[in-house]
N, C-alpha and C positions, 0 to 999 in steps of 0.2 A: 431677134424682136417676132413675135407671132403679132400680125396684123390682122385683128377680129373684124371681120365684115358684119356680122350679125350675129344676135344671140337669142336663144330661148330657153324655156323651162319646158321640161318635158316632165307630163304628169301622165301615170297608168294608173287610171281609175278602177275601182271596183265594178261598178256598173257604167259604163261609158255614156248610155243615153242620159243618165240620173245627171252625171257630170255635165255634159252638153247642156242639159235644159236651163241647171244652175248657172254656168258661166255665160253660156249665150241669151237665156232670157231671164234670169232673176237679175244677174249681175250686168246684162247687157253690152256683154263686150263685141265687137263688132268681129266679124270672121274675116281671117285674111287668107286662108285657102282649106281646101278640106279634101283628101284622098282616101282610095281604097271606097267599098261600098259596104252596105248594110249597116247594122248595128255596132260594127267595131272599126267602122271607117276611122278615120283621122281628123281632126280637126283642130287650125291651128287658128288663134286668134290675136289681133293685135293687143298690144298690153304697154302703151305708152311708147317707151324708146325701145321695147323688147317684143316678144312675143310669148306667148302659152301655149302650147301643144299638149293636146289629149289624144292619145293614141296607144293601141293595145289595151290590156285587160290586166289588172294585177288580181291574186287572189286574196293578197293582204292590202291593207290600209297602208298608205306611206309613211315613212320612218317618221316618228313625232320632232323629229330634230328638224323638219323641213317647214318652212314660213314663206309665205307670200306677202310679199312688201307692195303695196300698190298706193302712189303719191294721187291724190285727188284734188281739185280746188277748193272744194268746200265741203269738209264732213257731214256739217249738219244737214245740208240739203242730201248728201248720198244718205245718212242716216234716215231721212224721211223717206227717201224714195225706195230705200231696200226694205225698209218697215211695210209700205204699200204694196210691194210685191211679195212680201211671207217671207223676207232672208230673216231666220233668226239671230239676233243680234247678241253674241257674246259676250262684248262689253262696250257700254256706251260710248260716245265721246268725250274724250279726258284730254285736256292740256297738261302733258307730262312736263316733271321738274326741268327735262333738257330743253322747253319750249315747243315741241311738236304737239299738233291735236291728233288723238289716237280713237280710233274704233276698232274692235275686233270682231269677225264672223266667222266662219270656216264653210268651207266645200264640204259637199255630201259625204265625204270620206275622212271628214272632219279635220283636213288640211288648215292650219289657222292661217288667216290674211287679215293685215292688219291697213286698214284705210289711213292713209296720213295726209293732213293737212300743214302744209308749211306757211306758217303765219308771216305776214309782210314785215315784221320787225324781228325775225330769226335771222341769225347769222349764215344760214343757208342759202337767202336769198340776197346776200352781198358777197361781192369780192373783193378783197383788198386791194388796193390801188386803183378803184375804178370809180 
């Protein structure tokens, strides 16, 4: 059995400075650590129970199959805050048939990001036998 101590998602943006501005300033993710120097330095952000690392540079955008899922306490509040910061909203908040409230945005390279709220009455909030 592999004992995982920590994990992170690694993205290689086409424009590291633009992506740092998006994740750090527009989304407001807190920096965990930075390494290297100059415009292509690596930046690792706190991402709830994990991390998001921007490092290196890619000549092409990420694979369209890549998605980021970020749970937030209040999607409506996140929607308002992100609109005020100028983040384009790809899809307005909607309560899905499976009960989650989801809103979609994208990073500067087009990586889809779903912001998810788990309502108080959703089964994900309850554990059987507890």
